[in-house]
N, CA, C, O and the ligand as a Tripos MOL2 file, in Angstrom:
@<TRIPOS>MOLECULE
protein
  265   263    67     0     0
PROTEIN
NO_CHARGES

@<TRIPOS>ATOM
      1 N         -32.2180  -36.4980    7.0160 N.3       1 MET1
      2 CA        -33.2050  -36.9870    6.0460 C.3       1 MET1
      3 C         -33.6570  -38.3990    6.4480 C.2       1 MET1
      4 O         -32.8190  -39.2530    6.7400 O.2       1 MET1
      5 N         -34.9480  -38.6440    6.4660 N.am      2 SER2
      6 CA        -35.4340  -39.9550    6.8800 C.3       2 SER2
      7 C         -35.2280  -41.0100    5.8020 C.2       2 SER2
      8 O         -35.0650  -40.6890    4.6240 O.2       2 SER2
      9 N         -35.2370  -42.2710    6.2180 N.am      3 GLU3
     10 CA        -35.0900  -43.3710    5.2660 C.3       3 GLU3
     11 C         -36.2070  -43.3550    4.2330 C.2       3 GLU3
     12 O         -35.9890  -43.6840    3.0670 O.2       3 GLU3
     13 N         -37.4110  -42.9680    4.6670 N.am      4 MET4
     14 CA        -38.5350  -42.9670    3.7400 C.3       4 MET4
     15 C         -38.2540  -42.0510    2.5490 C.2       4 MET4
     16 O         -38.4850  -42.4240    1.3990 O.2       4 MET4
     17 N         -37.7580  -40.8620    2.8340 N.am      5 TRP5
     18 CA        -37.4850  -39.9220    1.7470 C.3       5 TRP5
     19 C         -36.3000  -40.3730    0.9140 C.2       5 TRP5
     20 O         -36.2930  -40.2200   -0.3080 O.2       5 TRP5
     21 N         -35.3130  -40.9210    1.5690 N.am      6 ARG6
     22 CA        -34.1310  -41.3840    0.8370 C.3       6 ARG6
     23 C         -34.5250  -42.4140   -0.2220 C.2       6 ARG6
     24 O         -33.9690  -42.4210   -1.3210 O.2       6 ARG6
     25 N         -35.4730  -43.2730    0.1020 N.am      7 ASN7
     26 CA        -35.8760  -44.3250   -0.8160 C.3       7 ASN7
     27 C         -36.6200  -43.8030   -2.0460 C.2       7 ASN7
     28 O         -36.7350  -44.5130   -3.0450 O.2       7 ASN7
     29 N         -37.1230  -42.5790   -1.9830 N.am      8 LEU8
     30 CA        -37.8870  -42.0330   -3.1020 C.3       8 LEU8
     31 C         -36.9960  -41.3460   -4.1280 C.2       8 LEU8
     32 O         -37.4500  -41.0100   -5.2220 O.2       8 LEU8
     33 N         -35.7580  -41.1400   -3.7870 N.am      9 ILE9
     34 CA        -34.8440  -40.4340   -4.6900 C.3       9 ILE9
     35 C         -34.2470  -41.4180   -5.6910 C.2       9 ILE9
     36 O         -33.7020  -42.4490   -5.2970 O.2       9 ILE9
     37 N         -34.3470  -41.1040   -6.9870 N.am     10 PRO10
     38 CA        -33.7920  -42.0190   -8.0000 C.3      10 PRO10
     39 C         -32.3010  -42.2160   -7.7930 C.2      10 PRO10
     40 O         -31.5980  -41.3000   -7.3640 O.2      10 PRO10
     41 N         -31.8290  -43.4000   -8.0950 N.am     11 THR11
     42 CA        -30.4100  -43.6730   -7.9220 C.3      11 THR11
     43 C         -29.6120  -42.9890   -9.0240 C.2      11 THR11
     44 O         -30.0630  -42.9180  -10.1670 O.2      11 THR11
     45 N         -28.4450  -42.4930   -8.6900 N.am     12 PRO12
     46 CA        -27.6020  -41.8560   -9.7120 C.3      12 PRO12
     47 C         -27.0100  -42.8580  -10.6820 C.2      12 PRO12
     48 O         -26.3900  -42.4740  -11.6730 O.2      12 PRO12
     49 N         -27.1970  -44.1540  -10.4020 N.am     13 GLN13
     50 CA        -26.6440  -45.1890  -11.2830 C.3      13 GLN13
     51 C         -27.5320  -45.4540  -12.5040 C.2      13 GLN13
     52 O         -27.1920  -46.2760  -13.3550 O.2      13 GLN13
     53 N         -28.6690  -44.7530  -12.5870 N.am     14 SER14
     54 CA        -29.5650  -44.9760  -13.7170 C.3      14 SER14
     55 C         -28.8690  -44.6370  -15.0290 C.2      14 SER14
     56 O         -28.1410  -43.6490  -15.1270 O.2      14 SER14
     57 N         -29.1040  -45.4700  -16.0280 N.am     15 LYS15
     58 CA        -28.4310  -45.2910  -17.3170 C.3      15 LYS15
     59 C         -29.4250  -45.4710  -18.4560 C.2      15 LYS15
     60 O         -30.5400  -45.9630  -18.2810 O.2      15 LYS15
     61 N         -28.9690  -45.0500  -19.6240 N.am     16 PHE16
     62 CA        -29.7100  -45.3420  -20.8470 C.3      16 PHE16
     63 C         -29.0150  -46.4840  -21.5730 C.2      16 PHE16
     64 O         -27.7880  -46.5290  -21.6570 O.2      16 PHE16
     65 N         -29.8120  -47.3980  -22.0900 N.am     17 LEU17
     66 CA        -29.2750  -48.5570  -22.7950 C.3      17 LEU17
     67 C         -29.7290  -48.5390  -24.2500 C.2      17 LEU17
     68 O         -30.8100  -48.0470  -24.5730 O.2      17 LEU17
     69 N         -28.8870  -49.0830  -25.1170 N.am     18 ILE18
     70 CA        -29.3160  -49.3700  -26.4810 C.3      18 ILE18
     71 C         -29.8190  -50.8090  -26.4730 C.2      18 ILE18
     72 O         -29.0750  -51.7360  -26.1520 O.2      18 ILE18
     73 N         -31.0730  -50.9830  -26.8240 N.am     19 VAL19
     74 CA        -31.6870  -52.3090  -26.8110 C.3      19 VAL19
     75 C         -32.1620  -52.6430  -28.2190 C.2      19 VAL19
     76 O         -32.7600  -51.8120  -28.9010 O.2      19 VAL19
     77 N         -31.8850  -53.8790  -28.6430 N.am     20 THR20
     78 CA        -32.3540  -54.3430  -29.9490 C.3      20 THR20
     79 C         -33.6200  -55.1630  -29.7650 C.2      20 THR20
     80 O         -33.6680  -56.0940  -28.9610 O.2      20 THR20
     81 N         -34.6370  -54.7990  -30.5230 N.am     21 CYS21
     82 CA        -35.9110  -55.5080  -30.4780 C.3      21 CYS21
     83 C         -35.7340  -56.9460  -30.9550 C.2      21 CYS21
     84 O         -35.1320  -57.1850  -32.0020 O.2      21 CYS21
     85 N         -36.2570  -57.9030  -30.1900 N.am     22 ASN22
     86 CA        -36.1580  -59.3130  -30.5780 C.3      22 ASN22
     87 C         -37.0230  -59.6290  -31.7910 C.2      22 ASN22
     88 O         -36.7690  -60.6020  -32.5020 O.2      22 ASN22
     89 N         -38.0260  -58.8230  -32.0240 N.am     23 GLU23
     90 CA        -38.9780  -59.1210  -33.0960 C.3      23 GLU23
     91 C         -38.5320  -58.5740  -34.4450 C.2      23 GLU23
     92 O         -38.6240  -59.2680  -35.4580 O.2      23 GLU23
     93 N         -38.0470  -57.3320  -34.4670 N.am     24 CYS24
     94 CA        -37.7660  -56.7000  -35.7610 C.3      24 CYS24
     95 C         -36.3460  -56.1770  -35.8810 C.2      24 CYS24
     96 O         -35.9610  -55.7130  -36.9540 O.2      24 CYS24
     97 N         -35.5520  -56.2360  -34.8150 N.am     25 GLY25
     98 CA        -34.1620  -55.8040  -34.8970 C.3      25 GLY25
     99 C         -33.9540  -54.3160  -34.7800 C.2      25 GLY25
    100 O         -32.8350  -53.8330  -34.9550 O.2      25 GLY25
    101 N         -35.0160  -53.5690  -34.4840 N.am     26 ASN26
    102 CA        -34.8950  -52.1250  -34.3070 C.3      26 ASN26
    103 C         -34.0510  -51.8020  -33.0720 C.2      26 ASN26
    104 O         -34.2430  -52.4030  -32.0150 O.2      26 ASN26
    105 N         -33.1220  -50.8580  -33.2020 N.am     27 ASN27
    106 CA        -32.3530  -50.3820  -32.0490 C.3      27 ASN27
    107 C         -33.0630  -49.2030  -31.4200 C.2      27 ASN27
    108 O         -33.4870  -48.2740  -32.1080 O.2      27 ASN27
    109 N         -33.1890  -49.2510  -30.1000 N.am     28 GLN28
    110 CA        -33.9130  -48.1870  -29.4160 C.3      28 GLN28
    111 C         -33.2580  -47.8780  -28.0890 C.2      28 GLN28
    112 O         -32.7110  -48.7610  -27.4290 O.2      28 GLN28
    113 N         -33.3210  -46.6040  -27.7020 N.am     29 ILE29
    114 CA        -32.7690  -46.1930  -26.4090 C.3      29 ILE29
    115 C         -33.8140  -46.4380  -25.3280 C.2      29 ILE29
    116 O         -34.9580  -46.0040  -25.4550 O.2      29 ILE29
    117 N         -33.4160  -47.1370  -24.2590 N.am     30 VAL30
    118 CA        -34.3160  -47.4680  -23.1550 C.3      30 VAL30
    119 C         -33.6670  -47.0190  -21.8460 C.2      30 VAL30
    120 O         -32.4930  -47.2960  -21.6020 O.2      30 VAL30
    121 N         -34.4320  -46.3290  -21.0110 N.am     31 PHE31
    122 CA        -33.9680  -45.9420  -19.6910 C.3      31 PHE31
    123 C         -33.9940  -47.1780  -18.7970 C.2      31 PHE31
    124 O         -35.0190  -47.8530  -18.6990 O.2      31 PHE31
    125 N         -32.8760  -47.4750  -18.1480 N.am     32 ASP32
    126 CA        -32.8100  -48.7400  -17.4130 C.3      32 ASP32
    127 C         -33.5820  -48.7370  -16.1000 C.2      32 ASP32
    128 O         -33.6850  -49.7700  -15.4390 O.2      32 ASP32
    129 N         -34.1240  -47.5850  -15.7200 N.am     33 SER33
    130 CA        -35.0150  -47.5370  -14.5550 C.3      33 SER33
    131 C         -36.4060  -47.0780  -14.9920 C.2      33 SER33
    132 O         -37.1080  -46.3940  -14.2470 O.2      33 SER33
    133 N         -36.7900  -47.4610  -16.1980 N.am     34 ALA34
    134 CA        -38.0760  -47.0570  -16.7520 C.3      34 ALA34
    135 C         -39.2160  -47.4030  -15.7920 C.2      34 ALA34
    136 O         -39.2500  -48.4950  -15.2250 O.2      34 ALA34
    137 N         -40.1410  -46.4690  -15.6190 N.am     35 LYS35
    138 CA        -41.2870  -46.6800  -14.7260 C.3      35 LYS35
    139 C         -42.5290  -47.1050  -15.5060 C.2      35 LYS35
    140 O         -43.5770  -47.3740  -14.9200 O.2      35 LYS35
    141 N         -42.4040  -47.1620  -16.8190 N.am     36 ILE36
    142 CA        -43.5200  -47.5910  -17.6580 C.3      36 ILE36
    143 C         -43.0100  -48.6540  -18.6250 C.2      36 ILE36
    144 O         -41.8060  -48.7970  -18.8360 O.2      36 ILE36
    145 N         -43.9440  -49.3890  -19.2020 N.am     37 VAL37
    146 CA        -43.5650  -50.3810  -20.2120 C.3      37 VAL37
    147 C         -43.0530  -49.6340  -21.4420 C.2      37 VAL37
    148 O         -43.6950  -48.7060  -21.9320 O.2      37 VAL37
    149 N         -41.8870  -50.0550  -21.9320 N.am     38 VAL38
    150 CA        -41.2970  -49.4410  -23.1200 C.3      38 VAL38
    151 C         -41.5140  -50.3760  -24.2950 C.2      38 VAL38
    152 O         -41.1320  -51.5460  -24.2580 O.2      38 VAL38
    153 N         -42.1400  -49.8360  -25.3490 N.am     39 LYS39
    154 CA        -42.4260  -50.6570  -26.5210 C.3      39 LYS39
    155 C         -41.5860  -50.2200  -27.7080 C.2      39 LYS39
    156 O         -41.1970  -49.0570  -27.8210 O.2      39 LYS39
    157 N         -41.3150  -51.1690  -28.5840 N.am     40 CYS40
    158 CA        -40.5860  -50.8990  -29.8190 C.3      40 CYS40
    159 C         -41.3720  -49.8990  -30.6590 C.2      40 CYS40
    160 O         -42.5840  -50.0290  -30.8360 O.2      40 CYS40
    161 N         -40.6520  -48.8880  -31.1790 N.am     41 ASN41
    162 CA        -41.3080  -47.8750  -32.0060 C.3      41 ASN41
    163 C         -41.7450  -48.4160  -33.3560 C.2      41 ASN41
    164 O         -42.6110  -47.8360  -34.0110 O.2      41 ASN41
    165 N         -41.1520  -49.5190  -33.7700 N.am     42 VAL42
    166 CA        -41.4320  -50.0690  -35.0980 C.3      42 VAL42
    167 C         -42.5640  -51.0900  -35.0480 C.2      42 VAL42
    168 O         -43.5400  -50.9730  -35.7890 O.2      42 VAL42
    169 N         -42.4370  -52.0960  -34.1730 N.am     43 CYS43
    170 CA        -43.4030  -53.2040  -34.1930 C.3      43 CYS43
    171 C         -44.2580  -53.3000  -32.9390 C.2      43 CYS43
    172 O         -45.2240  -54.0630  -32.9090 O.2      43 CYS43
    173 N         -43.9220  -52.5410  -31.9070 N.am     44 GLY44
    174 CA        -44.7570  -52.5360  -30.7080 C.3      44 GLY44
    175 C         -44.4390  -53.6250  -29.7030 C.2      44 GLY44
    176 O         -45.1220  -53.7330  -28.6850 O.2      44 GLY44
    177 N         -43.4210  -54.4370  -29.9600 N.am     45 ALA45
    178 CA        -43.0260  -55.4630  -28.9890 C.3      45 ALA45
    179 C         -42.5160  -54.7760  -27.7160 C.2      45 ALA45
    180 O         -41.9480  -53.6860  -27.7760 O.2      45 ALA45
    181 N         -42.7240  -55.4170  -26.5800 N.am     46 VAL46
    182 CA        -42.2690  -54.8460  -25.3090 C.3      46 VAL46
    183 C         -40.7560  -55.0160  -25.1860 C.2      46 VAL46
    184 O         -40.2410  -56.1310  -25.2780 O.2      46 VAL46
    185 N         -40.0520  -53.9100  -24.9770 N.am     47 LEU47
    186 CA        -38.5900  -53.9390  -24.8400 C.3      47 LEU47
    187 C         -38.1620  -53.9260  -23.3780 C.2      47 LEU47
    188 O         -37.1210  -54.4860  -23.0340 O.2      47 LEU47
    189 N         -38.9460  -53.2990  -22.5230 N.am     48 ALA48
    190 CA        -38.6120  -53.2140  -21.1010 C.3      48 ALA48
    191 C         -39.8830  -52.9900  -20.3080 C.2      48 ALA48
    192 O         -40.8310  -52.3580  -20.7740 O.2      48 ALA48
    193 N         -39.8770  -53.5310  -19.0790 N.am     49 LYS49
    194 CA        -41.0240  -53.2840  -18.2120 C.3      49 LYS49
    195 C         -40.5190  -52.9800  -16.8120 C.2      49 LYS49
    196 O         -39.4860  -53.5000  -16.3920 O.2      49 LYS49
    197 N         -41.2510  -52.1330  -16.0880 N.am     50 PRO50
    198 CA        -40.8040  -51.7150  -14.7600 C.3      50 PRO50
    199 C         -40.8790  -52.8470  -13.7590 C.2      50 PRO50
    200 O         -41.7360  -53.7250  -13.8560 O.2      50 PRO50
    201 N         -39.9610  -52.8170  -12.7800 N.am     51 SER51
    202 CA        -39.9500  -53.8690  -11.7600 C.3      51 SER51
    203 C         -39.7780  -53.2790  -10.3690 C.2      51 SER51
    204 O         -39.4340  -53.9940   -9.4280 O.2      51 SER51
    205 N         -40.0130  -51.9860  -10.2370 N.am     52 GLY52
    206 CA        -39.8760  -51.3450   -8.9380 C.3      52 GLY52
    207 C         -38.5160  -50.7000   -8.7450 C.2      52 GLY52
    208 O         -38.3800  -49.7630   -7.9590 O.2      52 GLY52
    209 N         -37.5250  -51.1810   -9.4410 N.am     53 GLY53
    210 CA        -36.1930  -50.5740   -9.4040 C.3      53 GLY53
    211 C         -35.6720  -50.5030  -10.8190 C.2      53 GLY53
    212 O         -36.1550  -49.7120  -11.6290 O.2      53 GLY53
    213 N         -34.6850  -51.3300  -11.1180 N.am     54 LYS54
    214 CA        -34.2130  -51.4410  -12.4880 C.3      54 LYS54
    215 C         -35.3010  -52.0810  -13.3410 C.2      54 LYS54
    216 O         -35.9750  -53.0160  -12.9100 O.2      54 LYS54
    217 N         -35.4610  -51.5620  -14.5600 N.am     55 ALA55
    218 CA        -36.4270  -52.1640  -15.4660 C.3      55 ALA55
    219 C         -35.9290  -53.5360  -15.9140 C.2      55 ALA55
    220 O         -34.7270  -53.7920  -15.9800 O.2      55 ALA55
    221 N         -36.8910  -54.4090  -16.2190 N.am     56 ILE56
    222 CA        -36.5350  -55.7100  -16.7990 C.3      56 ILE56
    223 C         -36.4280  -55.5060  -18.3070 C.2      56 ILE56
    224 O         -37.4030  -55.1350  -18.9610 O.2      56 ILE56
    225 N         -35.2390  -55.7500  -18.8530 N.am     57 ILE57
    226 CA        -35.0050  -55.5550  -20.2810 C.3      57 ILE57
    227 C         -35.3290  -56.8580  -21.0100 C.2      57 ILE57
    228 O         -34.7290  -57.8980  -20.7400 O.2      57 ILE57
    229 N         -36.2780  -56.7870  -21.9290 N.am     58 LEU58
    230 CA        -36.7270  -57.9940  -22.6280 C.3      58 LEU58
    231 C         -36.0650  -58.1470  -23.9930 C.2      58 LEU58
    232 O         -36.0220  -59.2460  -24.5450 O.2      58 LEU58
    233 N         -35.5510  -57.0510  -24.5350 N.am     59 GLY59
    234 CA        -34.8320  -57.1250  -25.8060 C.3      59 GLY59
    235 C         -33.3780  -57.4880  -25.5530 C.2      59 GLY59
    236 O         -33.0090  -57.8890  -24.4490 O.2      59 GLY59
    237 N         -32.5580  -57.3420  -26.5870 N.am     60 LYS60
    238 CA        -31.1380  -57.6550  -26.4750 C.3      60 LYS60
    239 C         -30.3830  -56.3710  -26.1450 C.2      60 LYS60
    240 O         -30.4180  -55.4020  -26.9030 O.2      60 LYS60
    241 N         -29.6970  -56.3800  -24.9980 N.am     61 LYS61
    242 CA        -28.9180  -55.2040  -24.6020 C.3      61 LYS61
    243 C         -27.6690  -55.1020  -25.4700 C.2      61 LYS61
    244 O         -26.8590  -56.0280  -25.5050 O.2      61 LYS61
    245 N         -27.5140  -53.9980  -26.1570 N.am     62 GLU62
    246 CA        -26.3420  -53.8120  -27.0140 C.3      62 GLU62
    247 C         -25.2110  -53.1470  -26.2260 C.2      62 GLU62
    248 O         -24.0950  -53.6620  -26.1570 O.2      62 GLU62
    249 N         -25.5200  -52.0220  -25.6500 N.am     63 ARG63
    250 CA        -24.5050  -51.3130  -24.8870 C.3      63 ARG63
    251 C         -25.1740  -50.2490  -24.0300 C.2      63 ARG63
    252 O         -26.3610  -49.9580  -24.1790 O.2      63 ARG63
    253 N         -24.3860  -49.6820  -23.1340 N.am     64 THR64
    254 CA        -24.8600  -48.6180  -22.2680 C.3      64 THR64
    255 C         -24.3630  -47.2810  -22.7910 C.2      64 THR64
    256 O         -23.2060  -47.1480  -23.1890 O.2      64 THR64
    257 N         -25.2430  -46.2970  -22.7850 N.am     65 LEU65
    258 CA        -24.8390  -44.9460  -23.1760 C.3      65 LEU65
    259 C         -24.1770  -44.2670  -21.9950 C.2      65 LEU65
    260 O         -24.6870  -44.3220  -20.8760 O.2      65 LEU65
    261 N         -23.0580  -43.6350  -22.2340 N.am     66 GLU66
    262 CA        -22.3600  -42.9120  -21.1590 C.3      66 GLU66
    263 C         -22.8820  -41.4940  -21.0680 C.2      66 GLU66
    264 O         -22.4250  -40.7200  -20.2270 O.2      66 GLU66
    265 ZN        -39.6170  -54.1990  -32.9780 Zn       67 ZN67
@<TRIPOS>BOND
     1     1     2 1
     2     2     3 1
     3     3     4 2
     4     3     5 am
     5     5     6 1
     6     6     7 1
     7     7     8 2
     8     7     9 am
     9     9    10 1
    10    10    11 1
    11    11    12 2
    12    11    13 am
    13    13    14 1
    14    14    15 1
    15    15    16 2
    16    15    17 am
    17    17    18 1
    18    18    19 1
    19    19    20 2
    20    19    21 am
    21    21    22 1
    22    22    23 1
    23    23    24 2
    24    23    25 am
    25    25    26 1
    26    26    27 1
    27    27    28 2
    28    27    29 am
    29    29    30 1
    30    30    31 1
    31    31    32 2
    32    31    33 am
    33    33    34 1
    34    34    35 1
    35    35    36 2
    36    35    37 am
    37    37    38 1
    38    38    39 1
    39    39    40 2
    40    39    41 am
    41    41    42 1
    42    42    43 1
    43    43    44 2
    44    43    45 am
    45    45    46 1
    46    46    47 1
    47    47    48 2
    48    47    49 am
    49    49    50 1
    50    50    51 1
    51    51    52 2
    52    51    53 am
    53    53    54 1
    54    54    55 1
    55    55    56 2
    56    55    57 am
    57    57    58 1
    58    58    59 1
    59    59    60 2
    60    59    61 am
    61    61    62 1
    62    62    63 1
    63    63    64 2
    64    63    65 am
    65    65    66 1
    66    66    67 1
    67    67    68 2
    68    67    69 am
    69    69    70 1
    70    70    71 1
    71    71    72 2
    72    71    73 am
    73    73    74 1
    74    74    75 1
    75    75    76 2
    76    75    77 am
    77    77    78 1
    78    78    79 1
    79    79    80 2
    80    79    81 am
    81    81    82 1
    82    82    83 1
    83    83    84 2
    84    83    85 am
    85    85    86 1
    86    86    87 1
    87    87    88 2
    88    87    89 am
    89    89    90 1
    90    90    91 1
    91    91    92 2
    92    91    93 am
    93    93    94 1
    94    94    95 1
    95    95    96 2
    96    95    97 am
    97    97    98 1
    98    98    99 1
    99    99   100 2
   100    99   101 am
   101   101   102 1
   102   102   103 1
   103   103   104 2
   104   103   105 am
   105   105   106 1
   106   106   107 1
   107   107   108 2
   108   107   109 am
   109   109   110 1
   110   110   111 1
   111   111   112 2
   112   111   113 am
   113   113   114 1
   114   114   115 1
   115   115   116 2
   116   115   117 am
   117   117   118 1
   118   118   119 1
   119   119   120 2
   120   119   121 am
   121   121   122 1
   122   122   123 1
   123   123   124 2
   124   123   125 am
   125   125   126 1
   126   126   127 1
   127   127   128 2
   128   127   129 am
   129   129   130 1
   130   130   131 1
   131   131   132 2
   132   131   133 am
   133   133   134 1
   134   134   135 1
   135   135   136 2
   136   135   137 am
   137   137   138 1
   138   138   139 1
   139   139   140 2
   140   139   141 am
   141   141   142 1
   142   142   143 1
   143   143   144 2
   144   143   145 am
   145   145   146 1
   146   146   147 1
   147   147   148 2
   148   147   149 am
   149   149   150 1
   150   150   151 1
   151   151   152 2
   152   151   153 am
   153   153   154 1
   154   154   155 1
   155   155   156 2
   156   155   157 am
   157   157   158 1
   158   158   159 1
   159   159   160 2
   160   159   161 am
   161   161   162 1
   162   162   163 1
   163   163   164 2
   164   163   165 am
   165   165   166 1
   166   166   167 1
   167   167   168 2
   168   167   169 am
   169   169   170 1
   170   170   171 1
   171   171   172 2
   172   171   173 am
   173   173   174 1
   174   174   175 1
   175   175   176 2
   176   175   177 am
   177   177   178 1
   178   178   179 1
   179   179   180 2
   180   179   181 am
   181   181   182 1
   182   182   183 1
   183   183   184 2
   184   183   185 am
   185   185   186 1
   186   186   187 1
   187   187   188 2
   188   187   189 am
   189   189   190 1
   190   190   191 1
   191   191   192 2
   192   191   193 am
   193   193   194 1
   194   194   195 1
   195   195   196 2
   196   195   197 am
   197   197   198 1
   198   198   199 1
   199   199   200 2
   200   199   201 am
   201   201   202 1
   202   202   203 1
   203   203   204 2
   204   203   205 am
   205   205   206 1
   206   206   207 1
   207   207   208 2
   208   207   209 am
   209   209   210 1
   210   210   211 1
   211   211   212 2
   212   211   213 am
   213   213   214 1
   214   214   215 1
   215   215   216 2
   216   215   217 am
   217   217   218 1
   218   218   219 1
   219   219   220 2
   220   219   221 am
   221   221   222 1
   222   222   223 1
   223   223   224 2
   224   223   225 am
   225   225   226 1
   226   226   227 1
   227   227   228 2
   228   227   229 am
   229   229   230 1
   230   230   231 1
   231   231   232 2
   232   231   233 am
   233   233   234 1
   234   234   235 1
   235   235   236 2
   236   235   237 am
   237   237   238 1
   238   238   239 1
   239   239   240 2
   240   239   241 am
   241   241   242 1
   242   242   243 1
   243   243   244 2
   244   243   245 am
   245   245   246 1
   246   246   247 1
   247   247   248 2
   248   247   249 am
   249   249   250 1
   250   250   251 1
   251   251   252 2
   252   251   253 am
   253   253   254 1
   254   254   255 1
   255   255   256 2
   256   255   257 am
   257   257   258 1
   258   258   259 1
   259   259   260 2
   260   259   261 am
   261   261   262 1
   262   262   263 1
   263   263   264 2
@<TRIPOS>SUBSTRUCTURE
     1 MET1         2 RESIDUE 1 A MET
     2 SER2         6 RESIDUE 1 A SER
     3 GLU3        10 RESIDUE 1 A GLU
     4 MET4        14 RESIDUE 1 A MET
     5 TRP5        18 RESIDUE 1 A TRP
     6 ARG6        22 RESIDUE 1 A ARG
     7 ASN7        26 RESIDUE 1 A ASN
     8 LEU8        30 RESIDUE 1 A LEU
     9 ILE9        34 RESIDUE 1 A ILE
    10 PRO10       38 RESIDUE 1 A PRO
    11 THR11       42 RESIDUE 1 A THR
    12 PRO12       46 RESIDUE 1 A PRO
    13 GLN13       50 RESIDUE 1 A GLN
    14 SER14       54 RESIDUE 1 A SER
    15 LYS15       58 RESIDUE 1 A LYS
    16 PHE16       62 RESIDUE 1 A PHE
    17 LEU17       66 RESIDUE 1 A LEU
    18 ILE18       70 RESIDUE 1 A ILE
    19 VAL19       74 RESIDUE 1 A VAL
    20 THR20       78 RESIDUE 1 A THR
    21 CYS21       82 RESIDUE 1 A CYS
    22 ASN22       86 RESIDUE 1 A ASN
    23 GLU23       90 RESIDUE 1 A GLU
    24 CYS24       94 RESIDUE 1 A CYS
    25 GLY25       98 RESIDUE 1 A GLY
    26 ASN26      102 RESIDUE 1 A ASN
    27 ASN27      106 RESIDUE 1 A ASN
    28 GLN28      110 RESIDUE 1 A GLN
    29 ILE29      114 RESIDUE 1 A ILE
    30 VAL30      118 RESIDUE 1 A VAL
    31 PHE31      122 RESIDUE 1 A PHE
    32 ASP32      126 RESIDUE 1 A ASP
    33 SER33      130 RESIDUE 1 A SER
    34 ALA34      134 RESIDUE 1 A ALA
    35 LYS35      138 RESIDUE 1 A LYS
    36 ILE36      142 RESIDUE 1 A ILE
    37 VAL37      146 RESIDUE 1 A VAL
    38 VAL38      150 RESIDUE 1 A VAL
    39 LYS39      154 RESIDUE 1 A LYS
    40 CYS40      158 RESIDUE 1 A CYS
    41 ASN41      162 RESIDUE 1 A ASN
    42 VAL42      166 RESIDUE 1 A VAL
    43 CYS43      170 RESIDUE 1 A CYS
    44 GLY44      174 RESIDUE 1 A GLY
    45 ALA45      178 RESIDUE 1 A ALA
    46 VAL46      182 RESIDUE 1 A VAL
    47 LEU47      186 RESIDUE 1 A LEU
    48 ALA48      190 RESIDUE 1 A ALA
    49 LYS49      194 RESIDUE 1 A LYS
    50 PRO50      198 RESIDUE 1 A PRO
    51 SER51      202 RESIDUE 1 A SER
    52 GLY52      206 RESIDUE 1 A GLY
    53 GLY53      210 RESIDUE 1 A GLY
    54 LYS54      214 RESIDUE 1 A LYS
    55 ALA55      218 RESIDUE 1 A ALA
    56 ILE56      222 RESIDUE 1 A ILE
    57 ILE57      226 RESIDUE 1 A ILE
    58 LEU58      230 RESIDUE 1 A LEU
    59 GLY59      234 RESIDUE 1 A GLY
    60 LYS60      238 RESIDUE 1 A LYS
    61 LYS61      242 RESIDUE 1 A LYS
    62 GLU62      246 RESIDUE 1 A GLU
    63 ARG63      250 RESIDUE 1 A ARG
    64 THR64      254 RESIDUE 1 A THR
    65 LEU65      258 RESIDUE 1 A LEU
    66 GLU66      262 RESIDUE 1 A GLU
    67 ZN67       265 GROUP 0 **** ****
């Protein structure tokens, strides 16, 4: 398998996180390798944004879902 193809495969380390919205305190599940901007379901504040690999989490990380 070439390096090019290897790089396109998602890492098995991807996890789901519980993130608390900084604006309204809503708890929401966020994929830590999100490829799109994740917004709070309650107030619309941005909770995570993609960065090419791991998403940048803008809310407060509570815990990781196993
Ligand atoms: Zn919110």
